[in-house]
C-alpha positions in Angstrom: -93.3 -58.1 0.2 -91.4 -57.6 -3.0 -92.4 -59.6 -6.1 -89.8 -61.5 -8.1 -89.9 -58.9 -10.9 -89.3 -56.1 -8.4 -86.4 -58.0 -6.9 -84.9 -58.5 -10.3 -85.3 -54.8 -11.2 -83.5 -53.8 -8.0 -80.7 -56.2 -8.7 -80.3 -54.9 -12.2 -80.2 -51.3 -11.0 -77.5 -52.3 -8.5 -75.4 -53.9 -11.2 -75.5 -50.9 -13.5 -72.6 -48.6 -13.4 -73.0 -44.9 -13.1 -71.7 -43.2 -16.3 -71.1 -39.5 -16.5 -70.9 -38.3 -20.1 -69.3 -34.9 -20.5 -69.6 -32.9 -23.7 -69.5 -29.4 -25.2 -66.8 -27.3 -23.7 -65.2 -23.9 -24.4 -62.9 -24.7 -27.3 -63.4 -24.2 -31.0 -64.3 -27.9 -31.1 -67.5 -27.4 -29.1 -69.8 -28.4 -31.9 -67.8 -31.5 -32.7 -68.2 -32.6 -29.1 -71.9 -32.1 -29.1 -72.3 -34.3 -32.3 -70.0 -37.0 -30.8 -72.0 -37.1 -27.6 -75.2 -37.8 -29.5 -73.7 -40.8 -31.2 -72.0 -42.2 -28.1 -75.2 -42.0 -26.0 -77.1 -43.8 -28.8 -74.5 -46.6 -28.7 -74.1 -47.0 -25.0 -75.9 -50.1 -23.6 -78.6 -48.4 -21.4 -79.3 -51.6 -19.6 -75.8 -51.7 -18.2 -75.3 -48.0 -17.2 -77.1 -45.2 -15.3 -76.2 -42.5 -17.8 -76.0 -38.9 -16.9 -75.2 -36.5 -19.8 -73.5 -33.3 -18.5 -73.2 -30.4 -21.0 -70.5 -27.8 -20.7 -71.5 -24.5 -22.3 -69.3 -22.2 -24.2 -69.3 -20.0 -21.1 -68.0 -22.8 -19.0 -71.2 -23.6 -17.1 -72.0 -27.2 -16.4 -75.5 -28.4 -16.9 -77.5 -31.6 -16.4 -79.2 -32.1 -19.7 -82.1 -34.0 -21.2 -81.4 -36.0 -24.3 -83.4 -35.3 -27.5 -83.1 -38.6 -29.4 -84.2 -37.0 -32.6 -81.6 -34.1 -32.6 -78.4 -34.3 -34.7 -76.4 -33.2 -31.7 -76.8 -32.6 -28.0 -77.6 -29.2 -26.6 -75.4 -28.5 -23.5 -78.0 -26.2 -22.0 -79.9 -27.5 -19.0 -80.1 -27.5 -15.2 -76.9 -25.8 -13.8 -74.8 -27.9 -11.4 -71.7 -27.5 -9.4 -69.0 -29.5 -11.3 -66.7 -30.5 -8.5 -69.6 -31.4 -6.2 -71.0 -33.6 -9.0 -67.5 -35.2 -9.6 -66.9 -36.0 -5.9 -70.4 -37.4 -5.6 -69.8 -39.6 -8.7 -66.6 -40.8 -7.1 -68.4 -41.8 -3.8 -71.0 -43.8 -5.8 -68.3 -45.6 -7.9 -69.1 -43.8 -11.1 -66.9 -43.3 -14.1 -66.5 -40.2 -16.3 -66.5 -40.4 -20.1 -65.3 -37.1 -21.4 -66.1 -36.2 -25.0 -64.9 -32.6 -24.6 -62.5 -32.0 -27.4 -59.7 -29.4 -27.5 -58.3 -27.1 -24.8 -60.0 -27.4 -21.4 -61.1 -30.9 -22.4 -58.5 -33.3 -23.7 -55.4 -31.3 -22.6 -55.2 -32.6 -19.0 -57.4 -30.0 -17.4 -60.6 -32.2 -17.0 -58.4 -35.2 -16.3 -56.8 -33.2 -13.4 -60.2 -32.4 -12.1 -61.1 -36.1 -12.1 -57.9 -37.0 -10.3 -58.7 -34.4 -7.6 -62.2 -35.8 -7.2 -60.8 -39.3 -7.1 -63.2 -40.5 -9.8 -62.4 -43.0 -12.6 -62.3 -41.6 -16.1 -61.9 -42.9 -19.6 -58.7 -42.2 -21.5 -55.2 -40.8 -20.9 -54.2 -39.2 -17.6 -53.0 -35.7 -17.0 -49.5 -36.0 -18.4 -50.5 -38.2 -21.4 -53.4 -35.9 -22.3 -51.3 -32.7 -22.0 -48.3 -34.1 -23.9 -50.4 -35.5 -26.7 -52.5 -32.3 -27.0 -49.6 -30.0 -27.4 -48.1 -30.8 -30.8 -44.7 -29.2 -29.9 -44.3 -31.1 -26.6 -45.5 -34.3 -28.3 -42.9 -33.9 -31.1 -40.1 -33.4 -28.6 -41.1 -36.5 -26.7 -41.4 -38.6 -29.8 -38.0 -37.4 -31.0 -36.5 -38.3 -27.6 -37.9 -41.8 -28.1 -36.2 -42.0 -31.5 -39.6 -42.1 -33.4 -39.3 -40.8 -36.9 -41.3 -37.7 -37.9 -41.6 -35.1 -40.7 -39.5 -32.0 -40.5 -41.1 -29.2 -38.4 -40.6 -26.0 -36.5 -42.6 -24.9 -33.4 -42.6 -21.4 -31.9 -44.6 -18.8 -30.0 -46.4 -16.0 -31.9 -44.2 -13.5 -30.2 -41.2 -14.9 -32.2 -42.8 -14.2 -35.6 -40.8 -11.6 -37.5 -41.2 -10.2 -41.1 -38.7 -12.8 -42.2 -40.4 -15.8 -40.6 -42.3 -17.0 -43.6 -39.3 -16.6 -45.9 -37.1 -18.5 -43.5 -39.6 -21.3 -43.0 -40.1 -21.9 -46.7 -36.3 -22.0 -47.2 -35.9 -24.6 -44.5 -38.9 -26.8 -45.1 -39.6 -26.2 -48.8 -43.0 -25.5 -50.3 -45.8 -26.2 -49.6 -46.0 -26.3 -45.8 -48.8 -27.0 -43.3 -49.5 -24.6 -40.4 -51.3 -25.7 -37.3 -52.2 -24.3 -33.9 -50.2 -26.4 -31.4 -53.2 -27.1 -29.1 -56.1 -27.8 -31.4 -57.6 -30.8 -33.2 -60.2 -31.7 -35.8 -58.2 -29.7 -38.4 -59.4 -26.5 -36.8 -57.1 -23.6 -37.8 -55.0 -25.7 -40.2 -53.8 -24.3 -43.5 -51.7 -25.3 -46.4 -49.3 -22.5 -47.7 -47.1 -22.3 -50.8 -46.0 -18.7 -50.8 -44.8 -16.2 -48.2 -48.1 -14.3 -48.5 -50.1 -17.5 -48.0 -47.9 -18.5 -45.1 -48.3 -15.1 -43.4 -52.1 -15.6 -43.7 -51.9 -19.2 -42.4 -49.8 -18.1 -39.4 -52.3 -15.4 -38.6 -55.2 -17.9 -38.8 -53.4 -20.4 -36.5 -52.5 -17.6 -34.1 -56.2 -16.8 -33.6 -56.6 -20.3 -32.0 -53.3 -20.6 -30.1 -50.2 -18.7 -29.1 -48.0 -21.7 -30.0 -47.8 -22.7 -33.7 -46.4 -25.6 -35.7 -45.2 -25.5 -39.3 -44.5 -28.8 -41.0 -43.1 -29.9 -44.3 -45.6 -31.3 -46.7 -45.3 -35.1 -47.2 -46.0 -36.7 -50.5 -46.6 -40.1 -48.8 -49.8 -41.9 -47.9 -51.9 -40.9 -44.8 -52.6 -43.9 -42.7 -54.1 -44.2 -39.2 -54.3 -47.0 -36.7 -56.3 -47.2 -33.4 -54.6 -48.1 -30.2 -56.6 -49.5 -27.2 -55.4 -50.5 -23.7 -53.4 -49.5 -20.6 -50.3 -51.4 -19.8 -50.8 -53.9 -22.7 -52.1 -51.8 -25.6 -53.2 -53.4 -28.8 -53.9 -52.1 -32.3 -56.7 -52.3 -34.8 -56.5 -52.9 -38.5 -55.2 -49.6 -40.1 -57.2 -47.3 -42.3 -56.0 -45.0 -45.1 -57.3 -41.5 -45.9 -57.4 -40.4 -49.5 -58.0 -36.7 -49.0 -60.4 -35.0 -51.5 -58.9 -31.6 -50.8 -55.3 -30.5 -50.0 -55.6 -32.3 -46.7 -58.0 -34.2 -44.5 -60.4 -31.4 -43.5 -63.0 -30.7 -40.8 -65.8 -31.4 -43.3 -64.2 -34.8 -44.2 -64.0 -35.7 -40.5 -67.5 -34.7 -39.4 -69.8 -34.0 -42.4 -69.3 -36.7 -45.0 -66.8 -34.8 -47.0 -65.1 -35.9 -50.2 -62.2 -37.9 -48.6 -62.2 -41.6 -49.1 -61.6 -43.9 -46.2 -60.1 -47.3 -46.9 -60.5 -49.8 -44.1 -58.4 -51.9 -43.9 -55.7 -49.9 -45.6 -54.0 -51.8 -48.5 -50.8 -52.8 -46.8 -49.0 -56.1 -46.5 -48.5 -57.9 -43.2 -45.0 -56.7 -42.6 -46.0 -53.1 -43.2 -48.9 -53.4 -40.8 -46.6 -55.0 -38.2 -44.1 -52.2 -38.4 -46.8 -49.6 -38.2 -48.4 -51.3 -35.2 -45.1 -51.5 -33.4 -44.3 -47.9 -33.9 -47.8 -46.8 -32.9 -47.5 -48.7 -29.5 -44.0 -47.1 -29.1 -45.4 -43.7 -29.6 -48.4 -44.5 -27.3 -45.9 -45.4 -24.5 -43.6 -42.5 -25.2 -46.5 -40.1 -24.7 -47.7 -41.9 -21.5 -51.1 -42.6 -23.0 -53.8 -44.9 -21.3 -57.1 -46.0 -22.6 -57.2 -45.0 -26.3 -55.5 -43.0 -29.0 -55.6 -42.8 -32.8 -52.0 -42.8 -34.2 -51.7 -40.9 -37.4 -48.9 -41.6 -39.8 -47.4 -40.5 -43.1 -46.0 -43.4 -45.2 -43.3 -43.0 -47.8 -42.8 -46.6 -49.1 -39.9 -45.6 -51.3 -38.5 -43.0 -49.0 -38.3 -42.6 -45.2 -40.9 -45.2 -44.5 -43.3 -44.6 -41.5 -43.4 -41.1 -40.0 -45.6 -40.4 -37.0 -47.7 -37.3 -37.4 -49.5 -37.2 -34.1 -51.4 -39.2 -31.5 -55.0 -38.1 -30.7 -56.1 -39.2 -27.2 -59.7 -38.2 -27.9 -60.3 -39.1 -31.5 -63.5 -38.5 -33.4 -66.2 -40.9 -32.2 -69.0 -40.4 -34.7 -70.2 -43.3 -36.9 -68.0 -42.0 -39.8 -65.0 -41.4 -37.6 -61.9 -43.5 -38.2 -61.3 -44.7 -34.7 -64.5 -46.7 -34.2 -64.6 -47.7 -37.9 -61.1 -49.3 -37.6 -62.1 -51.2 -34.5 -65.4 -52.3 -36.1 -63.3 -53.7 -39.1 -61.2 -55.5 -36.5 -64.2 -57.2 -34.9 -64.9 -54.9 -32.0 -68.4 -53.2 -32.3 -69.1 -49.6 -31.2 -71.0 -50.7 -28.0 -68.3 -53.2 -27.1 -65.6 -50.6 -27.7 -67.3 -48.2 -25.2 -67.7 -51.1 -22.7 -64.0 -51.9 -22.9 -63.0 -48.2 -22.6 -65.0 -48.0 -19.4 -63.4 -51.3 -18.1 -60.0 -49.8 -18.8 -60.9 -46.6 -16.9 -61.8 -48.7 -13.8 -58.6 -50.8 -14.1 -56.4 -47.7 -14.3 -58.2 -46.0 -11.5 -57.8 -49.0 -9.2 -54.1 -49.1 -10.1 -53.7 -45.4 -9.4 -55.3 -45.8 -5.9 -52.9 -48.6 -5.1 -49.9 -46.5 -6.1 -51.0 -43.5 -4.1 -51.8 -45.4 -1.0 -55.4 -44.2 -0.8 
C-alpha cells in the first residue's frame, strides 16, 4: 500500500510538464547557444518540469546530455538519439520544446518546421515568423510593406557583387555603413566600413557566413530595444538603451561583459515609450511572430524619430542579455518569464490543432 508521501510524489510527477531543451547547433552561434542553455536550465523551476537537455553538435548529431552545474556552458556531446523519434515521442507525452539553437538551422524556421511535423508544442515564433525575422532582407521588405520606418539599406546576393559595388553603395548610403550577413545574429560577421577598401573587406567577411548580404546606412541616433511577449495579445516591457563602447554593439558586449553600457529603463518619457511600444507590436504582427521577440530600434529625436532595425525571435537569454533584463525591470522574473513562454507555447499549439482539424 502506498504511503501518503509516495502518493504525493506520484501526483507531483504527473503534474510536471516534460520540457525538451535544445541547444548547440551547426551555425556560427553554436557557442552562444551552449552558454544560453546553461543559464536557462539553471533558472527553470525543476519542481514543475521533467527537463531533458538535448545537445545538437556542430556535425548535426543530436545527443541526450548530462548537465554539469559547474560548467560555464553546456557540452552538446552525449548519448546519440534519433531526433524525429524523440520529437514524436515528446508530442505523444504532451511535452514542449524550448529551442535555444541560434542562427541558421535553429531560429530560421527549420527546427520549427520539424516541431510542426512531429505535432509537438514549441516555444516562440512559428515557421513563417521565424524565417521572415531571421532573413534580414525578407524582414525589411515585410516591414516596409506594413509602412514601418527603417534606415536606408540595400540587400543583394554575393553573385551580384562587382568591382563597383562598394563605390556605388557608399555613394548611395554615405559613409560609414554597416555590413551584415542576412541570416546571422549575435553581431556575427558584422562590420563597420568607411572606405571602399574597408567595405570590400566587410563584404568578404559577411559573405563567409551567408550568400545574402545587407548594407545599411549608419545612424547617429540612440540604440534602444524593447521586449515583446505574447501570442494574439502581445505586450511590451520597459525599454532598454545600449550605449556601445565600440563602433557598434559587439558580440563581446552581448555575451562576455563587454564595455557597452545598458540602461534599463531607457531614459525616455511616457509618450516616447508609448510610440515605441506601438511600433514594436506592429512590427511583431507584420512579421507574424508568436511567443517572444526583442525589437531593436534606432531613435533620432530631432530627425526621423523611431526606426526599426530588426526583430530577434530568439534573443540572447543569458543573465546579462537585454531581453530577460528588460522583463526583470518590468516586474517579470527570469523563472516566471520561462513559465509564461511555455504557457504561450501550449496555447499556440492548441490553437493550431483546432485550426488544422487534428
